[in-house]
N, C-alpha and C positions, 0 to 999 in steps of 0.2 A: 715277767713280773706279774704273776697272777694274783698275788695277794694285794688286797686293797691297801693303798698307802694312807696313813693317817695325816691329815691336814686340819689345822685350825682355821676357822673363818669367822668373821664377824656375822652374827646371827641374822642381821638385816640384809646381807647379800644373799641368803637362801630364800629370801622372800617373806621371812618372819616380821610381822608388824610390831617391831620393837623400838623403833626410832622415836625421838622425843615428840613428834607430831603424830604419832600412832601408825606411820607409814613403814615402808621398807625401801631398800635400794637393790632389787634383785639383780644378780650378776648372771647374765644369760650363759656366759662361757663356763662359769663354775657350775651352774645348775644343769645345763642342757648338754654339755660335752665332757667336762672333767669328771663330773660326778660318778660316771660309770666305772672309773678307775680308781677312785679314792674313797676314803672313809671320812666324812667331815665331822669335826668336833666344834659345834658352833658355840659362841660365847657373846653376850652383850654386856660388857662391863658396867654399863650404866644401870641396867636392870639387876645385875648381880650385887650391886652395893645397896639394893633396896629402892631405887628411884621408880616411880610409877610410870605407866605409859597410857596416855600422853604425859609429858612433863615439861616444865620450863626448859628452854634451850641453855646449853652450857657453852663455855668459851674458855680459852686459855688466856690468862691475865698475867702480865710481867710487872713485877714490883721489885723493890730493893732486895727481897729475899729469894727471888727467882721467879719461875713460871708456875702458876698454880691453876687449878681447874675450878672454875666458879660459875654459878648461875649468871647468865647475862642480865637478869632483871631481878626484882624483888630483893634488893640490897647486895646482890652479888656474892651470896654465901659461899665460902670457900670449902669444897668437899675434896681437896687433894689428898688429905691423910687417908680418907676412907678408900679412895681410888688406889692409892700406892699400896696400902696394906692388902686389899683384895688382889691387885695385880702381881705382887710379889708371892703371895700364897699360891695363887693360881698357876703361874709360870713354873713355879717349882715342880709341878707335876705334868709339865708338857714337854720333857726332855725326849719323849718318844715321837713327837711330830717330826714330819719331814718337810713342812712348808707351812705357811701361813698367808691367808688372803684377808686384808683388812680394808675397811671403809675409808675412802679418801675424804679428807678435810675434816674428819671427826676429831673433836678435842680429846677423845678417850682412845680412838683407834687409828687415826691418820698417820701415815708413815712420814710424810714430809709436806713442807709448805702449808702447814695448818696455820691459820691466822692467830697471831698473838696480839692481844690488845693491851693498851695502857689503861690503867685503872681509872684515870680521871676524865677520859674522854673516849671518843670512838676511833682513835687513831690505831692502826694495826699494820703489821708486816707479816708476809707469808713465810715464817721462819721456824715454826714449831713442829713437834711431834706429839701425837697423842699419848697420854701417860701410860696407858696399858702397853701400847706398841713399843714405846721407848724402853720400858722394863723389859719386855720380851726381847728386844734386840740386844740389849746390854747382857741379859742373862745368857742368851743363845746366839752368839755372834755368827755362827756357821749356818743358821737356819735361813732358808730363803723365805723372804717376806716381800709381798707385792700388794699394791692397791688395786681396787677392782678397775678404776679408770685407766691405769697404766696398762693393764691386761688387754686393752684394746689394740694396743700397738703389737703387731704380729712378732717382732723381734724380741721385744720384752717378754711376750707371752711364751715364745718358744724357749728362751733363756730360763724362765722361772720353772716351767715344766721339766725341763732337762735337769736343772739342779735338784728338783724334788725327787726324780727318779734316781739320780746318782747318790743323794743322801740316803735314800731308802735302801739302796744296794750296800752301800758301805756300812750302814747301821746293821743290816743283817749280818754282815761279816763279823762286826764287832761283837754283836750280841750272841751270835749262834755258831760261829766258825773262826774264832780268834786264834789264827796261827800265822807264823811268818809267811809260810807258803801261801795261805789265803789272801794276805795282804798284797804280797808281791804280784800274785796273779790277778788280783783286782787292778793294781796299777798298770799291769802290762795290758790288760783288755781295754783300759781306758786311754791308751797312749794316744791314738790318732784323735780322739775327740779332744783330749786336753790340748793337743797342739793346734787344733782349730780354734781354741780360745785364747791361748797366750803361750807362745814359744819361750819368752823369757822366764815366766813362772814355771813352766814345765821343766826347764833346764835347772832351776832351782830345787824343784821337787825330787829330781833324780838323785842327787847326793843323799838326801834324806832317806830315800828307799834304800839305797845302797848301803847305808850304815845301820840298817834295821837291827842287825846282830849286836850292836854295841849298846843298845838300850837296855837298861835293867828291867824295865817294865814294858812289856808288849802292849798293855792297855794304854800306858802313857804315850807310846808311839802312835798308837792308832788314833788317838784324840787329837795328837798334833797333826798327823796326816790328814785327818778329816778336815780339820780348820783350814790347812793349806789348800786342800782339794777344793773346798767350797769358795774359798777366796779366788782361786784361779778360775772356776767355773762362773763366778759373778761377772767376769769380764766377757762381754758379749763376743761370740764367734764372729770374726770379720770375713769379708769376702776373699780378701787376700789370703788369709790363713787357711780357709776352706780350699781355695785353688791350690795352695802348696800340698795340702793333705791329698786332694784329689789326684794330682800328678804323682804324688808318691805311690799311691795305690796303683795308678796306671802302669807304673814300672813293673809290678809283679805280673802283669799279663802280656808285656811286650813280646816275649818269645812265642806266645801262643796265638797272637792275632795276626791276621793278614795285613798288607799294607793299607788296604781300604778300611779295614776295622780300626787300625791305629789312627788313621786320618780322622775318621769319624769321631772317635773318642776324644782325640786331642781337640778337634774343632768344637765339640760340645762343652768341654771344659772350659775352653777360651770363651765361648759364648756366655757361659756362666760368669766368667771373670768380668765380663764386659757388662753384666746385668741384663743381657738379652734373654737368657734362660734361667729358671728357678733352679735351686740346688738339687731339687728331686730329680731332674732330668739326668744329669751325669751319674748321681748316685744309683738310679734305676738301672742304668746300663752297666755300671760297675758290678752291680748285684747280679745281673744277668751273666756277666762273664765269670763272676765267682761261683755261680752254680754250674757253669759249663767247665770251668777249669778250677776245681776246688783247691783252696789253700788254707790249711788249718789255722794258721795265725790271723789271717785276714777275717775268716769266717767268724772268729772269736771277738772281734773288734766291736765294742759298744757304738762305735761311730755309725754303723749302718742302721741301728735301731736304738737310739738313746731314749726313746720314749714310745708309747703306743702309736702304731702307724695310723690308727683310726682318728686320731687328733688332727691328722693333715697339717701339721705345723710347718712342714717344709714346702708346702704347695706354692706358696707366693713369695718365698724368700729370693 
């Protein structure tokens, strides 16, 4: 995946001083690690609708007409219409993106648990979504979206990057090589990775791919497949599912390995299952055997490299 992947991001997370107080919320992972593999398209929705920096703070306020974006002081002016108009117009031009990193707790960009206030007092509940991000997720339900704070969790971080890379790859097929063969080939290449995320959803996806020839529009099929693919990958890969996949791969090498080698590999997989070893340990040994005993189908599997190795996302799993 040499081409840089387009990702949207809240501008403050890149260190740009665009927040209401003139500050930023630089996301170290996004700037220091992920940036070398992606092309960011930063947006500050609040600046984009003409608000100055610094500016009075905003909040989500709930009344009988729904949830609105309002200034927290100075009369609580409602600017929801301007934010929704901008968001709808901007999001319409973001369908090329393969992921989005948003600023947590922001009434314009927060993904979840944004405070929603009552109009007559300071009572609030953590139940809202920023207006820009809500429109983004409604318009593009297949898009991987994460908050900066949640990306500190290694499993959430890995899952997000994995989904971004998968979406980039399927988008390349849809945009540049939309054939039945290419779509089936993609699905085959992702088999083991999908099984690590959800075996039930993988089994549901199989019949869809098997019936590809019955679709009148290959593009419509591809869009449906993409949505189901991204829904499946949004389920975090579990230790149990990874163990099953590792054991499945192990079976391809059984006849080539000595008794001691088979015992070593089985033991390593079991120690991963118990949480004693990281996923990287059995995967590295399997890749060693794959180099020594080549197997075309296994070598083609995205499971062994679902994202750039330099990100070290499997080191602590």
